[in-house]
N, C-alpha and C positions, 0 to 999 in steps of 0.2 A: 608260125607267124612270119610274114614276109618282112624283109629288111631287118632281121634280128641283129642285135648288137653282138660284138665279138667277145671272146673270152669264155671261161667255163661258167657253169652254174655254181654259185657259192652258197653252201648251206652253213649257216652259223648256228652252232648248238648241236651237240650229239647226245641229247636225251632220246627217248624213244620216238618222239615226233620227228626230230631231225633225221634220225637214222631211217625211219620208215619213208620219209620223203626222199632222201638220197637214194635209197634202194630202188624206188620207182624210176628215178631219173637215170640211174646207171643201167637199169634193165632196158630203158628206151634207147640206149646207145649214146647218151649225152656225156660230155666231159663234166665231171663234178669235183669240186673241192669241198671237203667237210672240215670245218674249223671248230675247235672247242677249247675253252680256256682251262678246263679242268685237267688235273694230272691223269685222271681216268675218266672215260666216258660214262654216261648214265644219267646225268642231270639229277633230278630229285628222286630217282630210283637208286639212291646212293647207299653205300655200305662202308663200314670200317671193320678192321680185324681186331679181335680181342682174344686174350688168352683165356680159354675155358678149361673145364676139368679134363678134357681129352686132347688138349692142344689148342692151337690157334684156330679161330673160327670167325666167320663174318657175322655182323649184326646189321640189319637194315635200319638206317638212320632217317630215311625220308619216307617214301611211300611204304605202306604197311603190307599190302597184298594186291592181288589182281582179281577183278571180277569180270565175268564174261556174259554178254547178252547179244552180241553181234555175231552172225554166222561166220563171217570172214575172219574176225579176230579169234573165234572159237577154233578155226582150223589152225591158226598159228599156235594157240595154246595146246591144242591136241598134239601138234608136232613136238613142242617142247616136252610134253608129257611122255611121248613115245621115246624120246632120247634122254629121259631122266633129268631134264632141266627144270621142270615144274611139276607140281602134284597138288591134288586137292588138299586143303587144310581143314576148314571148318565152315559150317553154315550157322553157327550160333556163337554169341558173345554174352558175357555178363553185362548187366546194366547196374551201375552203382549210383546211389542218390544220397551222398553224405548229408547228414542233418535232417533227413526225413524221418518219419515215424519208423520204428524198428521193423514193422511188417513190410515197409515200402523201400527199405534201403538197398535190398539186393533182389534183382530179378534177372531175366534173360531175354534176349531177343534173337529171333531167327531171320534169316534172309538168304540171299544167293550164296552159293559156294564161293569161299575165298580161296584163291590159289596162292601157294607159297613156292619159293625157289630154294632148294636145299643149299645152293651156293650163293644165295642172296639175289635180290631182284636185279641188281646191276648186271649179273651174269646173263640175264635175258636180253638186255640191250646189247651187250657185247656179242652175243650170238647173232643177233640181227645184223650187226655191223661187220660180220665176217667178210662180206664182199667189198667192203669200203676201206679206204685209207683215210684215217682221221689225223689231221695236223693239230698239234698243240699251238694255239695262238690266242692272244688277247686282242680282240677286235676293238678299235677305238671309235670307228664311225663308218657310216655309209652315206655317200652323197652322189648327186646326179651331176655329171659333167657333160653338158651338151646332150647327146643321145646315149651316153654310157653311164652305167652305174659303177661307182668305184668303191671298193671295200679296202679301206686304208690305202687309197691311191692305186690299187690294182684293179683293172677293168674286169667286169663280170657281165656275162650275157643275161643273167638273172640272179637275184639274191633271195634267199629264204632265211628269215629270222625265226628259228625254232626255239622260242623262249617266251617267258611271261611278258605281258604288255609293257610294264614299266621298263624292263631291260631293252626291249625292242624300241620303245619310244626314245630312250637315251641315245641309241645308235643313229637315229635319223633326225634328232632334234636340231642339229646345227645347220641343216640345209632347208631354207624356205621352200625349195622346189619339192620337198617331200612332206610338206605340211598336210596334204590330203591324207597321207598315210599316218602321220603322227597324230592327227586329231581323232582318228578312229581307234587308236590304241589307248582306250580309256577304262579298261576293266581294272578294278582295284583288287589287290591280292592281300590276303591276311597273313601275318607272320606267325611263326611258332618257334618255340625252343624245344629241342628233343633231348631228353635226358636218357642216357644209357646207364643202367645200374646193374652191377654184378654182385650177387650175394653168395654167401658161403654155402647155402643150400636152399632148396625150394621150400617155402613155408606158406604159400598163398593159395594152394589148390582148394583148401577148405572154404575159401571165401565164396566160391561158386556153389550153388545148390547141388550140382551134380557131382561135386568133388573133383572136377577137372576144369582148371582155368585155362582159357585160350587167349583171352583179351577182354577188355572192358571199356565200354563207353561210360564216362563219368559225367553225370548230369548236374548242372547248376553249381559247379565248383569254380572258385575264382582262379585257380592255378592250373589244374589238369583237366583235360577233356577226353583223353584216350590213352589206354595202356595196352601195349602188345606184349605177349609172352614170347620172347624171341627163342626160348628153348623149345616151345611147342611149334613155333613157326619154322625153326630149322629142322625139327624132328629129332633133336638129341636130348631134349629136356634139360639143357644146361640152365643154371639159375640166373638168367638174364631177363630184365624187364626194360622196355623202352616206353617212356612216358612223354606224350606230346602236350605242351602247355596250351592254354587258351590264347587267343590272339590278344585279348586285353592284358594278360600278364606279360606277353612277349614284347608288345609294341614299345614300351618305354625302356626295355632292357636289352635291346639289340646291340648296343655299342660294346657291351662287355658280357657276353654269354656266360663265361665261367663264374662270374659273380652271382649269378642266379642259381647256381648249383645247390647251395644249402636250402634255399626256399623250395626248390623243386623236390629235393630229397625229402624234406620234412612233409610236404604235401603227399608224396607217394607213400611214405611210411604211414601217415595218418589214414589214408584211404584204404590201404590193404593191411594195416596193422603189422608192419614189417620191422625187422631189426635193422641196424645200420648196414648199408652195403659195404662191400670190401673195395669196390672201385666204381668210380663214376666219370662220366664225360658229358659235356653239354655241347650241342651243335645248334647253330643259328640257321633258321630258314626264314630269311627276310620276306621271301615271296613264296609262301608254302602252298596256298590254295586260293584260287580265284573266288571272289564273292559275286553274288548276283547270278544272272543267267544270260546266256547268249546262244542263239540258235545257229548262227553262221558257222560252217565247219572250218573256215580259214579266211584270211584276207589276201586278196590278190589285186594289185594295182599295176596297170600297164602304163609305162612312162615312155611313150614313144616306142622305139625298138626294144627297150629293156623292160623287165618286169620285176616287181618287188612283192614278195609274199611273206605272210606271218602265219605260223601254225603252232599248235600245242594244246594242252589240256584246257586252256582258256577259250578255246573255240569249239563249241558244241554244247549240248544240253547240260551235262554234268561233268565236273572235273575228276576224271578217272584216268587210269593208265590206258584203258581201252579208248577213251576219248582222244587222248594224245596220239595214239597210234592211228586211229581213223583220220584225224585231222592231217597228220603228216602224209599219210598215204594218199588222201584225196587231193591235197595240194600238189604232191609230186606227180600224180597222174594228169592233173589239169595242166601243169606247167609243161610236162612232156608232150602232151597233145598240142599245146600252143607253139612250142618251140620246133616241133617237127612238121608243123603245117606249112 
């Protein structure tokens, strides 16, 4: 792009979309700063460590697994598999319908192979970020100053906001010159509360008709919509379950997630006929999953010599890990081509 503004390309957000974008920019020889507010990178591919039967282990708190349908992303996943970072998990889950007739309460569904990461999904983002330097920073805002974009008053040649629409919209909301970007960040995100529950032993395999429980979609329940067996997901069979709430349950309870713990535990125990867990933790995801549909793979606005882009799982046909990676990579390649023209 002729007459390009000065400064680095600044990528705000080091989830898989931001990392994929930054990798393309660095590969093109551009100066890049990656900023992330988290203590560790990964975004919604987040995990925490808990004490298990064989010692400390990670538990996936956000995204539950990875699916693959794109050839280029398949090559990335195959590389992870070759290096022991990812492996196939399952292509079937239980379906629970509490309150239905006895014959309809439990069934199963099959679909694409879900991939797991033995060291948690965050480890996959960390692997992709190996060539990058990520700075811990809480960005307050982005504004246009003449022909330059400023990220907290520091100039940038281009800015990428790799995050959900509501977060990106807040960063550009104070500058009327960025209204054309702000007004396009209109995708709504549903919240969820994630309950991690550790039990004394596994007691729920018999719920599945096959005798092997991997995870369950819970239909028409007011509190819980998805349960992942983290022992099966890790491959160590540790007695951990992660239950994700419905958006309707989470929305009025985001201010105090721990207060929702008893209701989440009661619902999980009722659905799977479980004893009391020995340890629980609740994590809030205010922007867990984009609602509706959007075909555009990213947003890119040219603002004179500078450019402002937005990418993530909210850009593309379905909100998946693969979607976020594709969005970030596509925006990175487009920006690299523009800035080197």
